[in-house]
C-alpha positions in Angstrom: 184.5 -13.8 47.9 184.2 -10.0 48.2 180.5 -10.2 47.2 179.8 -12.8 49.9 181.5 -10.7 52.5 179.5 -7.7 51.4 176.2 -9.6 51.7 177.2 -10.9 55.2 178.0 -7.3 56.3 174.6 -6.1 55.0 172.9 -8.9 56.9 174.7 -8.1 60.1 174.0 -4.4 59.9 170.3 -5.2 59.3 170.2 -7.5 62.3 171.8 -4.8 64.5 169.3 -2.2 63.2 166.3 -4.5 63.9 167.7 -5.2 67.4 168.2 -1.5 68.1 164.6 -0.8 67.0 163.3 -3.5 69.4 165.5 -2.1 72.2 164.1 1.4 71.7 160.5 0.1 71.5 160.9 -1.9 74.8 162.7 1.0 76.4 159.8 3.3 75.5 157.3 0.8 76.9 159.4 0.5 80.1 159.6 4.3 80.5 155.8 4.6 79.8 155.1 1.8 82.3 157.3 3.5 85.0 155.6 6.9 84.2 152.2 5.3 84.5 153.1 3.6 87.8 154.4 7.0 89.0 151.2 8.6 88.0 149.2 5.9 89.8 151.3 6.4 92.9 150.7 10.1 92.8 147.0 9.7 92.3 146.9 7.2 95.1 148.7 9.6 97.3 146.4 12.4 96.4 143.4 10.1 96.9 144.7 9.1 100.4 145.2 12.8 101.3 141.7 13.6 100.0 140.2 10.7 101.9 142.1 11.9 105.0 140.8 15.4 104.7 137.3 14.1 104.0 137.5 11.8 107.1 138.6 14.7 109.3 135.7 16.8 108.0 133.3 14.0 108.7 134.7 13.5 112.2 134.6 17.2 112.9 131.0 17.6 111.9 130.1 14.5 113.9 131.8 15.9 117.0 130.2 19.3 116.8 126.7 17.8 116.2 127.2 15.2 119.0 128.3 17.8 121.5 125.4 20.2 120.6 123.0 17.3 120.9 124.4 16.3 124.3 124.2 19.9 125.6 120.6 20.2 124.4 119.8 16.9 126.0 121.3 18.0 129.3 119.5 21.3 129.2 116.2 19.4 128.5 116.8 17.3 131.6 117.5 20.5 133.6 114.1 21.8 132.7 112.5 18.7 134.1 114.0 19.3 137.5 111.1 19.8 140.0 113.3 22.1 142.2 113.7 24.6 139.4 110.9 26.9 138.2 111.6 28.4 134.7 110.3 32.0 134.3 109.6 34.0 131.1 111.3 37.3 130.2 109.9 40.1 128.2 111.9 41.9 125.5 111.4 45.7 125.8 114.0 46.8 123.3 116.2 45.3 120.5 118.6 47.2 118.3 121.0 46.7 115.4 124.6 47.7 115.7 124.2 50.3 112.9 121.1 51.9 114.5 121.8 55.6 114.9 118.4 56.7 116.1 117.3 54.2 118.8 113.9 54.5 120.5 114.7 53.5 124.0 111.8 52.8 126.5 111.3 54.8 129.7 111.3 52.6 132.8 109.0 53.5 135.7 109.3 52.7 139.4 107.1 54.6 141.8 108.3 58.2 141.8 111.4 57.4 139.8 112.1 56.7 136.2 115.0 55.5 134.1 115.8 57.2 130.8 118.4 56.1 128.2 120.2 58.6 125.9 122.1 57.7 122.8 125.7 58.9 122.7 127.0 58.6 119.1 130.5 57.6 118.3 132.3 60.9 117.3 133.6 59.0 114.3 130.1 58.9 112.8 130.6 62.6 111.6 133.7 61.7 109.6 133.0 58.2 108.4 132.0 57.6 104.8 132.5 53.9 104.7 130.3 51.2 106.1 131.7 50.5 109.6 130.5 49.3 113.0 130.4 52.3 115.3 131.2 52.2 119.0 128.3 54.2 120.3 127.6 54.7 124.0 124.4 55.0 126.1 123.7 57.2 129.1 121.5 55.7 131.8 119.9 58.1 134.3 117.7 57.5 137.3 115.5 60.6 137.6 113.0 61.8 140.2 109.7 62.3 138.3 108.6 65.3 140.5 111.8 67.3 140.6 113.6 66.0 137.5 116.7 65.6 139.7 119.2 63.0 138.4 119.7 60.6 141.3 122.1 58.1 139.6 123.7 58.0 136.2 126.1 55.8 134.3 127.7 56.0 130.9 127.8 52.6 129.4 128.5 50.9 126.0 125.8 50.8 123.4 122.7 49.0 124.5 121.5 46.3 122.2 118.7 44.7 124.3 116.6 45.5 127.4 114.7 42.6 128.9 112.4 42.5 131.9 111.4 39.8 134.4 109.3 39.9 137.5 110.1 38.0 140.6 108.6 38.4 144.1 106.7 41.4 142.9 110.0 43.2 141.9 110.8 44.2 138.3 114.3 43.4 137.1 115.6 45.0 133.9 118.6 43.4 132.2 120.6 45.3 129.6 122.9 43.7 127.1 125.7 46.1 126.0 128.0 46.0 123.0 131.5 47.0 124.0 132.8 47.6 120.5 135.0 45.7 118.1 134.5 43.6 115.0 132.9 40.7 116.9 133.6 41.2 120.6 132.3 41.8 123.2 129.1 42.0 125.2 128.2 42.7 128.8 125.1 42.5 130.9 123.9 44.6 133.9 120.7 44.7 136.0 118.5 47.6 136.9 116.1 46.8 139.7 112.9 48.5 140.9 112.6 47.9 144.6 110.4 49.8 147.1 109.6 52.5 144.5 113.2 53.2 143.7 115.7 52.2 141.0 119.2 50.9 141.4 121.7 50.4 138.6 123.7 47.3 139.3 127.2 46.2 138.3 128.1 44.8 134.9 129.2 41.3 134.2 131.4 40.1 131.2 132.2 36.4 131.0 133.3 36.1 127.4 132.3 37.6 124.2 128.8 36.0 123.8 125.9 38.3 124.4 122.9 36.0 124.5 121.4 35.1 127.8 119.7 31.7 128.0 116.9 30.4 130.3 115.9 32.1 133.5 114.8 30.0 136.4 114.2 30.1 140.2 116.3 28.0 142.6 116.4 28.5 146.4 114.3 31.6 146.0 117.0 33.3 143.8 117.1 34.1 140.1 119.4 31.9 138.0 120.1 32.0 134.3 122.2 30.2 131.7 124.7 31.8 129.3 127.0 30.6 126.6 130.4 31.3 128.0 133.4 32.3 125.7 136.1 32.5 128.3 138.4 30.5 126.1 138.2 32.9 123.1 141.6 33.2 121.5 143.1 30.6 123.7 145.7 29.3 121.2 143.1 29.5 118.4 141.7 32.3 116.3 138.3 33.8 117.4 136.4 32.0 114.7 138.0 28.7 115.7 137.4 29.4 119.4 133.7 28.7 119.2 134.2 25.0 119.8 135.5 25.7 123.3 132.4 27.6 124.5 130.3 26.0 127.2 127.0 26.6 129.0 127.5 28.4 132.3 125.1 29.1 135.2 124.8 32.4 136.9 122.8 33.8 139.8 121.4 37.3 140.0 121.9 38.0 143.7 118.8 40.0 144.6 120.5 41.5 147.7 123.7 42.9 146.1 122.2 43.3 142.6 125.2 41.5 141.1 125.7 38.5 138.8 127.5 35.5 140.3 128.9 32.5 138.5 127.4 29.5 140.2 128.2 26.8 137.6 129.7 24.5 140.4 126.2 24.2 141.8 125.4 21.9 138.8 127.9 19.0 139.1 125.6 16.4 137.5 125.3 18.5 134.3 129.1 18.9 133.9 130.0 15.3 134.9 127.8 14.0 132.1 129.3 16.5 129.6 132.8 15.5 130.8 132.1 11.8 130.1 130.8 12.6 126.6 133.9 14.6 125.8 136.1 11.9 127.2 134.4 9.3 125.0 135.3 11.4 122.0 138.9 11.7 123.0 139.1 7.9 123.2 137.6 7.7 119.7 140.1 10.2 118.3 143.1 8.4 119.9 142.4 5.5 117.6 144.0 7.6 114.9 147.7 8.4 114.5 148.6 11.9 115.8 149.8 12.9 112.3 146.3 12.3 111.0 145.2 15.6 112.6 148.1 17.8 111.2 146.6 21.2 110.3 143.3 20.3 112.0 144.4 20.2 115.6 141.2 21.9 116.9 139.4 18.5 116.4 141.2 17.1 119.4 141.8 20.5 121.1 138.1 21.2 121.5 137.2 18.1 123.6 140.4 18.5 125.6 139.4 22.0 126.7 135.7 21.1 127.2 136.5 18.0 129.2 138.9 20.0 131.4 136.2 22.7 131.9 133.5 20.1 132.7 135.7 18.1 135.0 136.7 21.3 136.9 133.1 22.4 137.3 131.8 19.0 138.3 134.2 18.8 141.2 136.4 16.1 139.8 139.9 15.7 141.5 142.5 18.0 140.0 145.0 15.2 140.1 142.8 13.1 137.7 141.9 15.8 135.2 145.4 17.3 135.1 146.9 13.8 134.3 144.2 13.3 131.6 144.9 16.6 130.0 148.7 16.3 130.0 148.7 12.6 128.8 146.2 13.2 125.9 147.8 16.5 124.8 151.2 14.8 124.7 149.7 12.0 122.5 148.1 14.3 120.0 151.0 16.8 119.7 153.5 14.0 119.2 152.9 13.8 115.4 152.1 17.5 114.9 154.2 19.3 112.4 154.9 22.7 114.0 154.9 24.6 110.7 151.5 23.1 109.8 149.7 23.5 113.1 146.4 25.4 113.2 147.2 27.1 116.5 147.9 30.8 116.7 151.5 30.0 117.8 153.5 26.8 117.4 153.0 24.4 120.3 155.6 21.8 121.4 155.6 19.3 124.2 157.5 21.6 126.5 154.5 24.1 126.3 151.8 21.7 127.4 152.1 22.2 131.2 151.9 26.0 130.8 148.8 25.6 128.6 147.2 23.6 131.4 148.1 26.1 134.0 146.8 29.0 131.8 143.5 27.1 131.2 143.1 26.7 134.9 143.7 30.4 135.5 140.9 31.1 132.9 138.5 28.8 134.7 139.4 30.2 138.2 139.2 33.8 136.8 142.9 34.8 137.3 144.0 34.8 133.7 145.2 38.0 132.0 146.6 38.5 128.5 149.1 41.2 129.7 
């Protein structure tokens, strides 16, 4: 009897051990399955994030390319306008920012001449590292016979001097670098009229120095210029480029001043506004959270559409409502701590942003 009980005990213990082994095996398989499922979930999440980032990148590149193509198309149509006569300009001087021995040309007009003198940045004597200097330039109108200085100006460093002739008058346009790591540039005109020179006022409408096409309209000189008025407007300088727009200026031959005449070209801006609006409609098919950390993708067309609508003569009531409604939509899912703006933006800030943008367009905005 004792032997039988001993055998039964051994059998029971064996069964329990086998059962325990199977439990451990299945438990390990279950743990491994859960771990694999967890890894798959993480990978899927990462893939979704990568896809999201990739899609944003594709959309961004498409938007930039599409906008540039539209602006080039509109400029091409402008050149076909029979009322406009495009005129060439001649480059007389070009310099690099680091040039410390510029060879300026002498300008001649009857009995007068204009001479440019290089005024080096005092820091040049002390600097040992490679830096961008803030040099100046002296401009003097001199009587050739008496060498008397008739007019003089001390201006920022001159990078370019260009010349155009209109109605038998020579106009010299200087582009001046005002200092800084990337900003800014100004233009002024020096005109030769009736054998005498006159140094005109300077114009600075943003940080971009390149002048575009020159043309004649209503017997006046016009030109285009890429306008950077919205530099630093809630975005860093490098991120601000998407808010630039083509502006139109007139060189008033009577006052010798540059005048912003962009509102004389409503057709150009109405077509640009429509293209930007089409992009905003396309972007609103995505959830606002999709743009978290890449807010400039919808901020660019918002600002450019507002600019184009304002310059086209659109009703303020219409473009203000568009701006506020669309901004409220996109900011709704924006995580404040992940925003790409210079400072966090909430819904309560949107009306002020609109008001500030309008002040920039009207020319009343200050950063102080």
